[in-house]
N, C-alpha and C positions, 0 to 999 in steps of 0.2 A: 764370427764370434758367437760363443754359446751363451744363451741367457741362463740365469739361475732359476731355481724353484721348479714350478710345474713344467716349464719348457724343458728343463734338463731331464726330468723324469720321462717326458714324452720322447725326447731324443733317444733315451735309453731303450724305450720300447721299440722304436724303429730300428735301432742298432741290433737289438736282440732278434727281432723278426727277420732282418735282412742278413744277419750274420757278419756284420762289419763293426768297426769301432764308432764311438760317438763322434769323434772328430771327423771321420769320413762322412757320416751322415750330415753333419753341420756344413762341411765344405761342399758337398753335392747340392744341398738345398739352397746354398747361398752363392753357387757358382754363377758368375755373370754371363758366361757363354756356354754353360752346360757341357763343359769339356773335362771336368775333373773326374777321374776314375774311368773305367771301361763302360761301354754302353750297357753291358749286362748288369753291372753293379748299379749304375745310375737308375736303370729301369726297375730293379728290385727295390731300391730305397724309395723311389717315388711311389711305387705300388703300395708299399707298406704305409707311407705317409698319407696316401689317399684313403687307405682302408680305415685308419684311425682318425681321419679328419684333422690332421695336424695343422695348427697355425702357431706362429710365435707367441710367446706369453706376453700379451699386451700390458698386463699389470706390471710385470718386471720392467718393461720399457718405460711405462709412465712414471714409475718410481725413480728410474734413472734420470728422468727429465724433471723431477721434483713435483710431479703431479700426485694427487691423492685419490683419484678416481679408481674404482674397482669394477671389473666386468663380472657380473654374476650370471648373465645369460650366456648360452653357447655362442661361439663366434659365428658371424654370418657365413653362408655357404652358397656355392654355385654349382651347376651341373655342366658337364662338357659332353656334347652329343655328336656322334658321327653320322653324317648324312649319306655318304656314298659308299661306305665300306663297313664291313662287319667288325673289324678290329684294327687297332692302330698299327700292328705289325705289318698289315697289308699295304699301308700307305705312309711311307717315311716322311713325306712332306707334312701331312697333317699330324703325324706323331710329333714332329719337331714344333709345330704350332701349339699343339696341346701341352707340351712341356713348357713352352714360353708362357702359356696361360697359367699353368700351375705355379710357376715361379713368381709371376707378377701378382697373382692373387695372394700368394703367401706373403709377399712383401707388403701388401696393403691390408693384411689381417683377415683375409678371406680363405676359406677352405674349399677345395674342389672335392666335394664329398661323393659325387655320383658321376660315373662315366659309362655311357652305353651307346649302342648303335640303334638307329631307327629301324633296322632290319629285325630287331628283337622286340618291338613294342607290343606284339600280340601275345607275348608270354605272360602268364598270370604272375609269376614271381617278380618280373620286372615291373609290372603295373603296381604291385604291392609296394615295391621299393620306392617307386616314384611318389606314390600317395603318402608314404610315411617319412620320406626324406626331408620334406619341408624346406627345399632350397629356395633361395631368394630370387634366382634368375638362372638363365641357361645361355650357353654359347654353342651354336651349331656350326660344325666344321664340314663344309661341302654342301653341294646342292641337294635338294630333297623335293618330294612330290607335294601337290596341293593337299592330299589326304594327310600327309605327315604334318603340314603346317596347321591343319585343324586340330590335330592331336596336341601339338606343342602349345598352341594358343589356349587350349583347354586346361593344360597343366601348369603353364608358366605365364605370369603376367609380364615379365621382362625378358626379352630375347635379343641376342646379337648374332648375326650371321657372318661367317668368315669364309671367303672363297676367292676363286680366280675370276668369277663373273658375277655381276650383280643379279639380283632376283627381284621379281615384282611382288614384294611382301612388305607389310606395314611394320617393319622392325629396323633397328639399327644394323648397319652393315660395314664391314671392313673388307675392302676389295683390292686385289692386284689384277689389273686388266689382262685376261688371258689372250684376248684378241690382239692387243698391242704387243704383248710378249712374243706371240707368234710372228707378227710383222717384223720385230727386231731380229728374231732368229733367221727368218727367210731373207731379209735384206743382207745379213752377214754372209749367207751362202751365196747370194747373187753377187755381192761385192767380191767374192773369191772366185768368180767365173763359172759358178754352177748353173746349168740350165735344165738338166734332167734331175729333178728333185722329187723324192718320194715322201710319203706321209705314213706314219704308224700311230694309230690311235682311233678313238671313236669318231664317227662321222655324223650320226644323227643328232640334231639339235646341239651341236658342239661348235662353239665360237672359234676354237683353234683350227678346226677343219675349214670353217668359213673363211678365216683369215688366210689360210694356206691357199685356198682356191682363188681368193681375191687377188693375192699377190702374184700368183702364176698368171692370171688373166691380165693384170695390169702391165706386166712386163713381156707379154706375148709369148709365154712359155707353155709348152704342151702339158696339159693336165690329164694324164692318161690314167685310166682305171688300173692298169697293170702296175703302176707305181704307188697305189694306195692300198693300205691294209687296214680294214675296219676291224678293230680288236679292242678288248678292254685295256685301260690305261694303267695297268699294273705290271708286275714282273712277268707272270705267265703270259699276259697279253702281248707284251713287248717281244717275248721269245717267239710266240706264235705269229706275230706280225712280220718279224724278220723271216721266219720260215716261209710264210706266204709270198713274200717278195722274191725270195730265192726260187720259188716254184713257178711263178707266173711272169716275172719281169724279164723281158729280153729286148734290148740289153738291160742290165741293172742300172738304176739311177746312179749318178756320181755322188749324190748326197741325199741324206734322209733327215727329215724333221720328225722327232718323236714328241708326243704330246706331254710326256712327263719324263723326268730323269730316271725313275725306276724302270719305266718301259725301255728307255734308251740303253740302260746298263744291261738289261736282259737281251735286247737286240744285238748289242755289241758282242755279247757272249756267243750268240748264234752265228753271227757273221764270222767271228774268229774261228769257230768250229768248222765253218765252210771254207777256211783258208783265205778269206778275204781280208786284206790288210786295211786297217783303219789308222790314219786317214789317207794313206797312199792311194788306195783303190776306191774307198768309199768314205765320205765324211759324214759324221753324225753330230747333230745338234739337238738340244731339247730345252726344257724350261723347268724351273723350281730352284736349282742349286741346293739340293739336299746335301747333307754331310758326306755321304758316300761318293758323290760325283767327283770329288777331288782326290779320291783314293783308288779309283779303277785305272787300268792301263789300256789305252791312253786315257789320261784325265779328260773328263767330259767338258766340252764347251757348252755353255748353257746360258739361258736368260734367268738371272737370279731374282728372286722375290724376297723382300725383307721379312723373313720368317719371324724373327723375334719381335719386330715392331708390329706385325700383324697380331700376334698374341697379346702384346702389351696394350695396343689400342682397343682390342676386343674387351679386355678386362676393364679398362678405364671407361669405355662407353657404357658398359653394363653397370658399373658402380655409380657413374654419374646419373644414369637412369634411375637406379634404386634410390639415390639421394635427391631425386627430383630436380637435378640441375639442368635437364632439358626434357621437353615433352614431345617435340616433333621428331620423326625418324631422321637420324643422322647417318650420313654416308662418308666414310673416310677412304679416299683413293690413294694408294701408296704406289711409288714408282717402281718400274722394272729396270734391271741393269744387265747389260751383256757381260758375261764372264768368259773371257777368251782363255782356253787352255790348249789341249793337244788334239782334239778329235776332229778338227776341221782344217783342211789344207786347200790350197788353190787347185782349181780343176785343171787337169792336163788336156 
């Protein structure tokens, strides 16, 4: 539903900037599952909304409820910061978390005015933007270094971290346990009779690799270096990881665990190019349950994380902190769920 007055004018601004109708803007911003319109149109509309700092017209809503208060100061705002990647397009999982954050913040009358990567904090332009944006708090997506934590604490009084693993930092956290998710994936492969199981992803200080090794040892399975590809957990990394397995693994594993869906989708492409049938010859499983995982062929079996809930909880924790509803660091641990599709078959 479109609000009247200032909000309508703002929706017109977004519509003009994005080249779509006002009703399309309204439906995208209020879509409960972020599925209305194509991804390209959604991304364009949200980019424009972020640029102008859009929030719904609170005065119009209060008048509807019979209230007489009027907001004279600008609406409160938050920042969304990428910890492990330079841009959201490189990480579909955190891109979806970021969109959930924007929608929840919008619903609660907050604007996500500033979004950037910790890789860019040395640039003068970004530092100037951070100094002048005056945001009320920040949500960090993905792990980051101790040096980055010092930078964040210097510029923000209120922080919430969102990730697949907890961190040793004095801030609120929303976590889906990556170690547990890997265990779930590995147990599904073992239950389907797989004994030669490969790994594609990072290995250094990575709980997913630790969980992979622990499960292999627990069930007396060979943990061979030829079945492990140490590579970035993104699309190019997944493709390179599959390439490395093809080059060094003899025989190939009967199944592979990939540390992220986007790495698994890229690995699937490389195995398909090599004329290896998935899942008949090689099963693939991963974690995240990003939107794309249900549209590749074969559809990806994965351990899903509640992406929308992660974003919602992050915003709620930050606003509670801003309103002094809690003082001690809070940690919200959300459950993982196995999503069985087509990319895993019983071992022959």
